[in-house]
N, C-alpha and C positions, 0 to 999 in steps of 0.2 A: 518382455516377460521378465528377463533378468534384472531390469532396472526396477520393477515393482518389488521383486524379492529383496533386492539390495536396500531399497527404501524402507521396507518393512523391518528388515533386520537392524536398520540404524535407528529406529524409534526407541525412545526411552520407555521403560515399563510404566504402565498406567498406575497412578496412585488412587486408591479408593479410600474415601473418607468413611471411617467406621464409627463416627460418633453417633450414639443412639439418638433417634429422632423422637421427641415426645409425641404421644398420641392419646386420644380419648377412646376407650372401648365403648361402643354403643350396644344397646340391647339387640338381641337377634331378631327383632321384629316386634310389631305391636302385639299386645296380648289381646285375647278375645274379650269383647265387651260382654259382661255378665247380663243375663236375662232376669230382670227384676219383675216380679208379679205385681199387678195392680188390682185394685178393687173392681170387680166386674160391674159394668154398667147395668142398669135395670133391665131385666129380661135376658141377659146373657147367662148361659148355663154351660158348664164343662164338667165332664166326669171321665175318669179313667178306671176301666174295669180290668181286673186280672182274670183271664179265662183259663189259665193253666200255666205250667212252668214255661216261661218265655213267650207267653201269648197274651197280648193285651188288646183292648178295644178303647178307642177314644170316641166319645160322644159329645157333640157340642150343638147348641142352638142359640138363636138370638143374635148371630152375626149379621152384617149387612149383606143383602142379596148379592150373590156372585162375588163376594169379597175375597181377595188374595190374602192368604194367611201364611205364616212361617211356623212350622211345628217342630219342636224339639222334644224327643222322648229319651229318657235315660233310666236304666235299671242298674241297681247295685245289689250284690248279695255277699254276705260274709260266709266264706267257705270254712270247712271243718278244720283246715290247717291254720286258720287265723288270718289268712289273706283275704282280699276283696276282689271280686270279679265285677266288671262293669261292661255294659253294652249300651249302645245308643244309636239313635238315628235322627237326622235333621233333614227337612225337606220343605218345599213351598208348594201350596196347592190352592185351589179355589173351592169355597163352600158353595152349596147349591143355591138356586134362586130363592128358596125359602129361608136362607141363612142358616141351614143345618149342615153338620158334618159328622160322618160316621166312618171310621176306618179300623180295621184289625191289622195288627202287626205281629209277626212271628219272629222271635229272636232264638238264638241257641239256648237250650234249657240250662238253667243255672242250678247248681247244687245248693240246697238249703233255701231258706226264706229270702225273698228279694223285695226291695222297695223300688217302686216305679214312680217317676215323675214326668209330667207332661207340661209344657209351656206352649201356648198358642199366641203368637204375636199378631195382633189385628189392628185395625185402624183406630181404635179407641183405647188400646192398652195392651196388657198381656194377661191372658187368663191362665191360671195354673190349677193343676189337680195332682193328687198323689194317691197311690194305692199300694197295699202290701200283699204278697202271697204268703201262705202259711207253711 
């Protein structure tokens, strides 16, 4: 044990190279891909209904039977202090055998008028609809 201590004590101090190493800072991850609306194919219908403060209904028809769709709902309101409040929800679901879809969604009530947008990504494109509360 004394030999190990003596050996350690006789070592020269370690020299550390402090020259800066060049590096490239990368972005913190991929940005989300925007959902771009397309022209609805013949027979496809989508409507967004505002039922009350923070309460909306999505009604769609003309989708393929039992089709899996991705739905994005976003609501924005301008508050009395000039700021903006936003709420949203995204989910995947399946339309019924007749190609219809109806769902109601409740969000936290927002102060003032709100604009609501829905996008439904389906096998033939992206159907979009908007509605505003008064």
